Every structure is written in C-alpha cells, then in structure tokens.
DRENDRENVO-466263 format. One record per residue (C-alpha): residue number from 1; x, y, z; residue in three letters. Coordinates in steps of 0.5 Angstrom, whole numbers, padded with zeros to 4 digits. Each point is the difference from the previous one (the first is absolute). Example, Ala and Ser with C-alpha at 12.3 -4.5 7.8 and 13.67 -1.06 7.14 Angstrom:
# residues 2
[1, [0025, -0009, 0016], ALA],
[2, [0002, 0007, -0002], SER],
END
This chain:
# residues 179
[1, [0027, 0076, -0509], PHE],
[2, [0004, 0004, 0005], VAL],
[3, [0004, -0004, 0005], SER],
[4, [0003, 0004, 0006], GLU],
[5, [0007, 0000, -0003], GLY],
[6, [-0003, 0003, -0006], ALA],
[7, [-0004, 0005, 0004], ASN],
[8, [0006, 0004, 0002], LEU],
[9, [0004, -0001, -0007], VAL],
[10, [-0006, 0003, -0003], LEU],
[11, [-0001, 0006, 0005], GLN],
[12, [0007, 0002, -0001], ARG],
[13, [0000, -0001, -0007], LEU],
[14, [-0007, 0005, 0000], SER],
[15, [0004, 0005, 0004], ILE],
[16, [0006, 0000, -0005], ALA],
[17, [-0004, 0001, -0006], HIS],
[18, [-0005, 0004, 0003], GLY],
[19, [-0007, -0002, 0002], MET],
[20, [-0005, 0004, -0003], HIS],
[21, [-0006, -0004, 0000], SER],
[22, [-0003, -0006, 0004], ARG],
[23, [0001, -0007, -0001], MET],
[24, [-0004, -0006, 0001], CYS],
[25, [0003, -0007, 0000], PHE],
[26, [-0003, -0007, 0002], LYS],
[27, [0004, -0004, 0006], THR],
[28, [-0002, -0006, 0005], PHE],
[29, [-0002, 0003, 0007], SER],
[30, [0002, -0004, 0006], THR],
[31, [-0006, -0004, 0000], ASP],
[32, [0002, -0003, -0008], ASN],
[33, [-0005, 0004, -0003], THR],
[34, [0001, 0004, -0006], LEU],
[35, [-0001, 0008, 0001], THR],
[36, [0002, 0006, -0003], SER],
[37, [0006, 0005, 0003], VAL],
[38, [0000, 0007, -0002], THR],
[39, [0006, 0005, 0000], TYR],
[40, [-0002, 0008, 0001], SER],
[41, [0005, 0006, 0000], PRO],
[42, [0000, 0004, 0006], LEU],
[43, [0002, 0007, 0001], GLU],
[44, [0008, 0001, 0000], SER],
[45, [0003, 0003, 0007], HIS],
[46, [0006, 0003, 0002], THR],
[47, [0003, -0003, 0006], ILE],
[48, [0006, 0002, 0004], SER],
[49, [0004, -0006, 0003], ILE],
[50, [0007, 0002, 0004], GLN],
[51, [0000, 0007, -0003], ASN],
[52, [-0001, -0002, -0007], VAL],
[53, [-0006, 0002, -0004], THR],
[54, [-0003, -0006, -0005], LEU],
[55, [-0005, -0001, -0004], GLU],
[56, [-0005, -0006, 0001], THR],
[57, [-0005, -0003, -0005], VAL],
[58, [-0006, -0004, 0002], GLY],
[59, [-0003, -0006, -0002], ILE],
[60, [-0007, -0002, 0003], GLU],
[61, [-0001, -0008, -0001], ARG],
[62, [-0007, -0003, 0002], SER],
[63, [-0002, -0007, -0001], VAL],
[64, [-0007, -0002, 0000], GLU],
[65, [-0002, -0005, 0005], ASN],
[66, [-0007, -0003, -0003], GLY],
[67, [-0006, 0002, 0004], GLU],
[68, [0005, 0004, 0005], GLU],
[69, [0003, 0007, 0000], SER],
[70, [0006, 0000, -0004], ALA],
[71, [0007, 0000, 0003], THR],
[72, [0004, 0006, -0002], SER],
[73, [0007, 0002, 0001], TRP],
[74, [0003, 0008, 0000], LYS],
[75, [0008, -0001, -0002], ILE],
[76, [0004, 0005, -0002], TYR],
[77, [0007, 0000, -0003], PHE],
[78, [0006, 0004, -0001], LEU],
[79, [0002, 0002, -0007], SER],
[80, [0005, -0006, -0001], ASP],
[81, [-0005, -0005, 0002], GLY],
[82, [0001, -0001, 0007], HIS],
[83, [-0006, -0001, 0004], MET],
[84, [-0001, 0006, 0005], TYR],
[85, [-0006, -0002, 0004], SER],
[86, [-0006, -0005, 0000], ARG],
[87, [-0006, 0000, 0004], ALA],
[88, [-0006, -0004, -0001], GLN],
[89, [-0006, 0003, 0000], VAL],
[90, [-0004, -0001, 0007], GLY],
[91, [0006, -0003, 0003], SER],
[92, [0004, 0003, 0006], PRO],
[93, [0006, -0002, -0003], VAL],
[94, [0004, 0005, -0004], TYR],
[95, [0007, -0001, -0003], MET],
[96, [0005, 0005, -0003], LYS],
[97, [0008, 0001, 0000], ILE],
[98, [0003, 0004, 0005], LYS],
[99, [0007, 0001, -0004], ASP],
[100, [0001, 0002, -0007], VAL],
[101, [0003, -0007, -0003], PRO],
[102, [0007, 0000, -0001], GLU],
[103, [0000, -0002, -0008], ASN],
[104, [-0005, 0006, -0001], PHE],
[105, [0004, 0004, -0005], ILE],
[106, [-0003, 0007, -0002], ARG],
[107, [0002, 0001, -0008], ASP],
[108, [-0003, 0005, -0004], GLU],
[109, [0002, -0003, -0007], ASP],
[110, [-0003, -0007, 0002], ALA],
[111, [-0006, -0003, 0003], ASP],
[112, [0002, -0006, 0003], TRP],
[113, [0008, -0001, 0003], VAL],
[114, [0001, -0007, 0002], PHE],
[115, [0006, -0001, 0005], PRO],
[116, [0005, -0005, -0003], ASP],
[117, [0000, -0006, 0004], PHE],
[118, [0006, -0004, -0004], GLY],
[119, [-0001, -0007, -0002], LYS],
[120, [0004, -0006, 0005], GLY],
[121, [0003, -0006, -0002], LYS],
[122, [-0005, -0006, 0000], LEU],
[123, [0002, -0006, 0004], HIS],
[124, [-0005, -0005, -0002], TRP],
[125, [0005, -0006, 0002], GLU],
[126, [-0001, 0002, 0007], ASP],
[127, [-0007, 0001, 0000], ASP],
[128, [-0003, -0007, 0002], ILE],
[129, [-0007, 0002, -0004], GLU],
[130, [0003, 0002, -0006], MET],
[131, [0005, -0006, 0000], LEU],
[132, [-0005, -0004, 0001], SER],
[133, [-0005, 0003, -0006], HIS],
[134, [0006, 0000, -0005], PHE],
[135, [0002, -0007, 0002], LEU],
[136, [-0008, -0002, -0001], ASP],
[137, [0001, 0003, -0007], ARG],
[138, [0006, -0003, -0002], LYS],
[139, [-0002, -0007, 0001], GLU],
[140, [-0007, 0002, -0003], GLU],
[141, [0004, 0002, -0006], LEU],
[142, [0004, -0005, 0000], LYS],
[143, [-0006, -0005, 0000], GLU],
[144, [-0003, 0004, -0006], ASP],
[145, [0007, 0000, -0004], HIS],
[146, [0001, -0008, 0001], VAL],
[147, [-0008, -0001, -0002], SER],
[148, [0001, 0004, -0006], TYR],
[149, [0006, -0004, -0003], MET],
[150, [-0004, -0006, 0002], ARG],
[151, [-0006, 0001, -0005], ARG],
[152, [0005, 0003, -0005], HIS],
[153, [0006, -0005, -0001], PRO],
[154, [0002, 0003, -0006], GLU],
[155, [0003, 0005, 0004], LEU],
[156, [0006, -0004, 0003], LYS],
[157, [0002, -0002, -0007], ALA],
[158, [0000, 0007, -0002], ILE],
[159, [0003, 0003, 0005], LEU],
[160, [0006, -0005, 0000], GLY],
[161, [0001, 0001, -0008], ASP],
[162, [0000, 0007, 0002], PHE],
[163, [0005, -0001, 0005], LEU],
[164, [0005, -0005, -0004], GLN],
[165, [0000, 0005, -0006], PHE],
[166, [0002, 0006, 0004], LEU],
[167, [0006, -0004, 0003], LEU],
[168, [0002, -0002, -0006], MET],
[169, [0000, 0007, -0003], ARG],
[170, [0002, 0003, 0006], LYS],
[171, [-0001, 0008, -0002], PRO],
[172, [0003, 0005, 0003], SER],
[173, [-0007, 0004, 0001], ASP],
[174, [-0005, -0005, 0003], VAL],
[175, [-0006, 0005, 0000], ILE],
[176, [0002, 0002, -0007], GLU],
[177, [0000, -0007, -0003], PHE],
[178, [-0006, -0002, 0003], CYS],
[179, [-0004, 0006, -0003], CYS],
END
C-alpha cells in the first residue's frame, strides 16, 4: 500500500538512488478500491533557473482507475530531491519552481547536502495538548503501578525490608551496595 505521503518519499528516494526500471505497487484509489500504481523513469533534462544550470530527473506516476484510463503525472526533481515540476497528463495545470531553492547546495563530493536547522528546546509544559497527554499518561501509569502492588502484596514487604536494611548499613555508595 502506497499512501500519498509515502508516494512523495518513494519518488525522492528513487531519485536519490537512481531509478533504472519500472516499479509497480498496490494502493487504494479515491473510491477505496485496490488498484495499482506504476512509477517509470523519464529522460533527464538540463534546465536553467536564474542563470543557474541544473540537471533534473523525471518520474512518471500512473494510477489505474479500474475501467477508466489511468491518471498520470510527470514529475521532475533536482539532484538534491527538490521537486522542480509536476504536471498531470491531460490537465492544463502545470506547477514548477521559479527560483533556485535557498538550501540547494551544489557539492561535487557529496550527493546530498542538507541544511542544519538546529534543535530547539522543547517547552512541553507550555503546550496544553502535550501537557494534557503527559498528565493522562502519568495518571495511567500511577493506576497501573497501584494495581500491580495490590495484586502482589509481598512487594510492599520486600521493599520495606530492603529499605530498612539499607538504612541500617548506611553505605557510602548506595548503587554499588544495591548491586
């Protein structure tokens, strides 16, 4: 099964690893029937955007529509995986980029160069949805632990004995003593 999100990832991976032959997969059509989707390589083109010459690699995606004719798209990508153009065969709509992507870096030694976006601090306490999820999970775990202790009353006695033994010995390295 190939979802629409997986479709884009699959196309970009095909570009990255070089698509040499036709590929077929099963997917669900818009009316929820099982159908096949086919990916075929297209001839590469050299294009010029803002006086920059770039190489594009193309893929044709065809989705069978049962008794109707297949719906096809011709999609061209830049060497780093950016989509350059997309056109549905038979449709007057044609999309293409007009500027070279800002983070498109041409590096002769590497196939793919990704920008570093850094990692920001996560403030989950300020996000009401994440805080709610945290509190729900905390309550769920608490109930699970209490239930486990009720089913195993010997656990309370074992923990009490262990804590008493620990307090009587008062080791300097508690972790080592516990091992």
